[in-house]
VOBA-1610 file (N, C-alpha, C; in pm, whole numbers, padded with zeros to 5 digits, always signed):
BEGIN
Met+08173-01160+00064Met+08304-01194+00017Met+08366-01305+00102Asp+08345-01300+00233Asp+08400-01405+00320Asp+08342-01542+00286Thr+08217-01544+00246Thr+08153-01672+00212Thr+08221-01735+00092Tyr+08249-01654-00012Tyr+08318-01705-00130Tyr+08458-01753-00095Ala+08531-01675-00016Ala+08667-01711+00023Ala+08669-01843+00100Thr+08576-01859+00192Thr+08567-01982+00269Thr+08537-02101+00179Ala+08442-02083+00088Ala+08404-02192-00004Ala+08522-02231-00092Leu+08595-02135-00145Leu+08710-02164-00230Leu+08820-02234-00151Phe+08848-02186-00031Phe+08954-02243+00052Phe+08926-02390+00083His+08800-02422+00110His+08763-02559+00147His+08719-02644+00029Gly+08725-02589-00093Gly+08685-02667-00211Gly+08539-02707-00208Met+08455-02619-00155Met+08314-02648-00136Met+08239-02646-00270Pro+08155-02746-00297Pro+08073-02743-00419Pro+07960-02641-00405Val+07899-02605-00517Val+07793-02505-00517Val+07677-02547-00427Asp+07639-02673-00432Asp+07527-02716-00349Asp+07560-02705-00200Gly+07687-02718-00164Gly+07728-02698-00026Gly+07712-02554+00017Met+07740-02461-00074Met+07724-02319-00042Met+07579-02284-00015Ser+07488-02346-00088Ser+07346-02314-00072Ser+07292-02367+00060Glu+07363-02462+00122Glu+07316-02522+00246Glu+07385-02466+00371Leu+07471-02366+00354Leu+07539-02308+00470Leu+07439-02248+00568Asp+07468-02261+00695Asp+07385-02201+00799Asp+07451-02070+00839Leu+07412-01962+00772Leu+07471-01831+00795Leu+07382-01750+00887Ser+07444-01672+00974Ser+07365-01588+01064Ser+07318-01463+00991Tyr+07211-01405+01040Tyr+07158-01282+00982Tyr+07085-01203+01089Thr+07064-01077+01064Thr+06990-00989+01153Thr+06859-00954+01083Pro+06746-01003+01130Pro+06619-00982+01060Pro+06590-00839+01016Pro+06614-00736+01098Pro+06582-00600+01051Pro+06674-00552+00937Leu+06790-00616+00923Leu+06888-00568+00826Leu+06906-00658+00704Gly+06856-00777+00708Gly+06876-00866+00594Gly+06772-00976+00590Ser+06782-01056+00487Ser+06688-01167+00472Ser+06752-01295+00524Pro+06672-01399+00549Pro+06729-01525+00595Pro+06817-01591+00489Trp+06798-01555+00362Trp+06880-01612+00255Trp+06985-01511+00213Asp+07110-01548+00230Asp+07222-01465+00189Asp+07227-01459+00037Ala+07277-01350-00018Ala+07287-01335-00163Ala+07369-01447-00226Val+07472-01493-00157Val+07555-01604-00207Val+07470-01730-00219Gln+07386-01755-00119Gln+07302-01874-00122Gln+07198-01864-00233Val+07141-01748-00252Val+07043-01728-00359Val+07109-01753-00495Ala+07229-01701-00513Ala+07302-01723-00640Ala+07334-01871-00659Ala+07376-01938-00553Ala+07408-02081-00562Ala+07284-02161-00598Gln+07170-02128-00538Gln+07046-02199-00568Gln+07001-02175-00712Ala+07017-02053-00761Ala+06981-02023-00900Ala+07071-02100-00996Trp+07200-02107-00964Trp+07293-02182-01050Trp+07256-02329-01051Met+07225-02384-00933Met+07188-02525-00927Met+07061-02552-01006Asn+06962-02465-00994Asn+06838-02484-01070Asn+06865-02484-01219Glu+06943-02390-01267Glu+06974-02384-01411Glu+07058-02503-01454His+07154-02540-01371His+07240-02654-01404His+07159-02783-01414His+07068-02802-01320His+06984-02922-01324His+06894-02922-01447Leu+06846-02805-01488Leu+06765-02797-01610Leu+06848-02834-01732Asp+06973-02788-01737Asp+07060-02824-01849Asp+07084-02974-01855Val+07105-03036-01740Val+07127-03181-01735Val+07001-03253-01782Gln+06885-03208-01737Gln+06760-03272-01778Gln+06738-03256-01929Arg+06769-03139-01984Arg+06753-03118-02128Arg+06843-03212-02207Arg+06967-03229-02161Arg+07058-03320-02231Arg+07011-03464-02221Met+06957-03502-02106Met+06908-03638-02089Met+06791-03664-02184Val+06701-03569-02196Val+06586-03586-02285Val+06633-03590-02429Ala+06729-03507-02464Ala+06780-03502-02602Ala+06849-03635-02638Asp+06903-03704-02538Asp+06972-03830-02564Asp+06879-03951-02570Leu+06750-03932-02539Leu+06656-04043-02544Leu+06638-04090-02688Pro+06626-04222-02706Pro+06602-04274-02842Pro+06473-04216-02900Gly+06480-04173-03023Gly+06363-04120-03091Gly+06332-03976-03061Ser+06414-03910-02981Ser+06387-03768-02952Ser+06429-03682-03071Gln+06354-03577-03092Gln+06379-03485-03202Gln+06481-03381-03159Pro+06576-03344-03244Pro+06669-03236-03208Pro+06594-03105-03198Ser+06633-03023-03103Ser+06562-02895-03083Ser+06618-02785-03169
//
């Protein structure tokens, strides 16, 4: 929750959230925070959407 609050307060973009250097305790958690995993998944899907639109806009492309 603190990660989201910090990101909102500072107007941080999603890609900035995925690059945060957050501390963790190896026996209790993973090196990737759940917030970072969610941000990376959103970025991957967002980039796919952008690529799909770019391909759809190419001359001679067929509508899907």
